[in-house]
Residue frames as qw, qx, qy, qz and C-alpha x, y, z in Angstrom:
[[0.580, -0.146, -0.713, -0.366, 35.64, 155.46, -91.27],
 [0.552, -0.416, 0.363, -0.625, 33.36, 154.72, -88.32],
 [0.379, 0.062, -0.923, 0.032, 33.58, 151.32, -86.66],
 [0.680, -0.422, -0.048, -0.597, 30.62, 149.95, -84.81],
 [0.077, -0.281, 0.904, -0.312, 31.18, 147.76, -81.79],
 [0.259, -0.269, -0.916, -0.149, 28.91, 144.81, -81.13],
 [0.113, -0.495, -0.662, 0.551, 27.20, 146.76, -78.35],
 [0.134, 0.426, 0.001, -0.895, 26.34, 149.72, -80.59],
 [0.167, -0.068, -0.791, -0.584, 24.55, 147.61, -83.18],
 [0.586, -0.114, 0.140, -0.790, 20.79, 147.89, -82.85],
 [0.271, -0.033, 0.951, -0.147, 19.18, 144.68, -81.62],
 [0.404, -0.104, -0.627, -0.658, 16.49, 142.92, -83.62],
 [0.410, -0.367, -0.819, 0.160, 15.12, 141.49, -80.38],
 [0.298, -0.625, -0.040, -0.720, 12.69, 143.24, -78.12],
 [0.390, -0.072, -0.775, 0.492, 12.91, 143.05, -74.34],
 [0.477, -0.223, 0.837, -0.149, 11.35, 141.70, -72.29],
 [0.717, 0.330, -0.334, -0.515, 10.56, 138.83, -74.61],
 [0.919, -0.126, 0.364, -0.089, 10.47, 135.07, -75.01],
 [0.321, 0.704, -0.614, -0.155, 13.60, 133.44, -76.34],
 [0.993, -0.067, 0.082, -0.060, 14.55, 129.81, -77.02],
 [0.056, 0.730, -0.678, -0.063, 18.05, 128.43, -76.64],
 [0.980, 0.053, -0.186, -0.055, 19.43, 124.98, -77.39],
 [0.275, -0.724, 0.624, -0.102, 22.20, 123.57, -75.23],
 [0.918, 0.233, -0.308, -0.096, 24.04, 120.50, -76.46],
 [0.214, -0.653, 0.702, -0.189, 26.27, 118.12, -74.50],
 [0.341, 0.151, -0.927, -0.045, 27.13, 114.50, -73.94],
 [0.716, -0.383, -0.264, -0.520, 24.24, 112.45, -72.58],
 [0.428, 0.083, -0.786, 0.437, 25.79, 111.57, -69.25],
 [0.392, -0.587, -0.694, 0.141, 24.11, 111.54, -65.88],
 [0.314, -0.546, -0.273, 0.727, 25.21, 115.09, -64.94],
 [0.238, 0.184, 0.384, 0.873, 24.74, 117.11, -68.14],
 [0.200, -0.688, -0.541, -0.440, 21.10, 118.08, -67.68],
 [0.522, -0.748, -0.321, 0.255, 21.58, 119.12, -64.06],
 [0.511, -0.282, 0.105, 0.805, 24.77, 121.03, -64.87],
 [0.146, 0.327, 0.447, 0.819, 23.28, 122.92, -67.81],
 [0.308, -0.740, -0.491, -0.342, 20.04, 123.76, -66.01],
 [0.569, -0.600, -0.262, 0.497, 22.02, 124.85, -62.95],
 [0.347, -0.084, 0.191, 0.914, 23.81, 127.42, -65.10],
 [0.094, -0.513, -0.522, -0.675, 20.53, 128.58, -66.65],
 [0.464, -0.737, -0.491, -0.005, 18.96, 128.95, -63.17],
 [0.489, -0.353, -0.147, 0.784, 21.83, 131.21, -62.07],
 [0.060, -0.004, 0.269, 0.961, 20.60, 133.72, -64.67],
 [0.520, -0.240, -0.368, -0.732, 16.89, 132.77, -64.68],
 [0.095, -0.159, 0.851, -0.492, 16.01, 131.57, -61.16],
 [0.613, 0.184, 0.403, -0.654, 12.32, 131.12, -61.96],
 [0.383, 0.287, -0.759, -0.442, 12.93, 128.51, -64.69],
 [0.780, -0.056, 0.409, -0.471, 10.31, 125.77, -64.62],
 [0.468, -0.112, 0.849, 0.219, 10.58, 122.18, -65.89],
 [0.566, 0.629, 0.524, -0.099, 7.78, 122.92, -68.39],
 [0.235, 0.907, -0.199, -0.289, 10.15, 125.38, -70.11],
 [0.172, -0.558, 0.781, 0.219, 12.66, 122.58, -70.83],
 [0.924, 0.279, -0.003, -0.263, 12.47, 119.99, -73.60],
 [0.482, -0.491, 0.695, 0.211, 14.92, 117.10, -73.85],
 [0.805, 0.529, -0.118, -0.241, 15.98, 115.72, -77.21],
 [0.653, -0.421, 0.578, 0.249, 18.46, 112.83, -77.21],
 [0.269, 0.534, -0.619, -0.510, 20.47, 112.06, -80.35],
 [0.852, 0.157, -0.344, -0.362, 19.65, 108.96, -82.39],
 [0.709, 0.178, -0.638, 0.239, 22.51, 107.02, -80.88],
 [0.641, -0.722, -0.255, -0.045, 21.82, 108.38, -77.35],
 [0.691, 0.006, -0.194, 0.696, 25.37, 109.81, -77.07],
 [0.122, 0.139, -0.067, 0.980, 24.27, 113.47, -76.97],
 [0.075, -0.678, -0.694, 0.229, 21.49, 115.39, -75.34],
 [0.096, 0.354, 0.170, 0.915, 20.00, 118.68, -76.51],
 [0.093, -0.569, -0.633, 0.517, 18.09, 120.84, -74.06],
 [0.055, 0.516, 0.377, 0.767, 15.67, 123.33, -75.59],
 [0.247, -0.476, -0.558, 0.634, 14.91, 125.99, -73.02],
 [0.029, 0.712, 0.396, 0.579, 12.28, 128.71, -73.46],
 [0.397, -0.344, -0.401, 0.750, 13.01, 131.80, -71.35],
 [0.043, 0.946, 0.286, 0.146, 11.52, 135.22, -70.73],
 [0.628, 0.021, -0.072, 0.775, 14.53, 137.49, -71.16],
 [0.140, -0.884, -0.303, 0.326, 14.59, 140.99, -69.66],
 [0.053, 0.912, -0.260, -0.312, 17.67, 142.37, -71.42],
 [0.738, 0.570, -0.352, 0.081, 20.44, 141.68, -73.94],
 [0.004, 0.633, -0.679, 0.371, 22.92, 141.70, -71.04],
 [0.730, -0.209, 0.525, -0.385, 20.98, 138.92, -69.28],
 [0.927, 0.354, 0.064, -0.104, 21.01, 136.80, -72.43],
 [0.483, 0.707, -0.471, 0.214, 24.69, 137.52, -73.13],
 [0.312, -0.565, 0.661, -0.383, 25.60, 136.51, -69.57],
 [0.878, -0.012, 0.402, -0.261, 23.81, 133.20, -69.96],
 [0.828, 0.544, -0.134, 0.032, 25.45, 132.43, -73.32],
 [0.212, 0.732, -0.577, 0.294, 28.87, 133.26, -71.90],
 [0.532, -0.422, 0.640, -0.360, 28.44, 131.08, -68.81],
 [0.924, 0.167, 0.291, -0.181, 27.15, 128.13, -70.85],
 [0.711, 0.658, -0.234, 0.084, 29.80, 128.45, -73.55],
 [0.056, 0.716, -0.625, 0.304, 32.61, 128.50, -71.00],
 [0.742, -0.319, 0.510, -0.296, 31.51, 125.29, -69.25],
 [0.006, -0.405, 0.868, 0.288, 33.43, 122.18, -70.41],
 [0.396, 0.218, 0.880, -0.144, 30.30, 119.98, -70.39],
 [0.487, 0.723, 0.269, -0.410, 28.53, 122.20, -72.93],
 [0.626, 0.100, 0.543, 0.550, 29.51, 121.39, -76.51],
 [0.113, 0.201, 0.305, 0.924, 27.59, 124.29, -78.05],
 [0.125, 0.573, 0.570, -0.575, 24.77, 126.75, -77.48],
 [0.081, 0.224, 0.524, 0.818, 22.46, 128.14, -80.17]]
């Protein structure tokens, strides 16, 4: 039986292409800067117009919706990994 690794599965995404991610964390004074700092490490040309802020109803959490032009699956995977490993980030979708 053949086993496919994650990397050998054909991607449904086409590169380069536009991709949206949502980053969720606690709505403290540093979360936005921290999350966008991580995004800028992978996408240095990120503009403020590519970022939408959505606070939760009770203002305890903040979701950042970021629209990016992604050049490769590896670039996107690197961003997801960096964001997911940071303690201020609750989840990334």
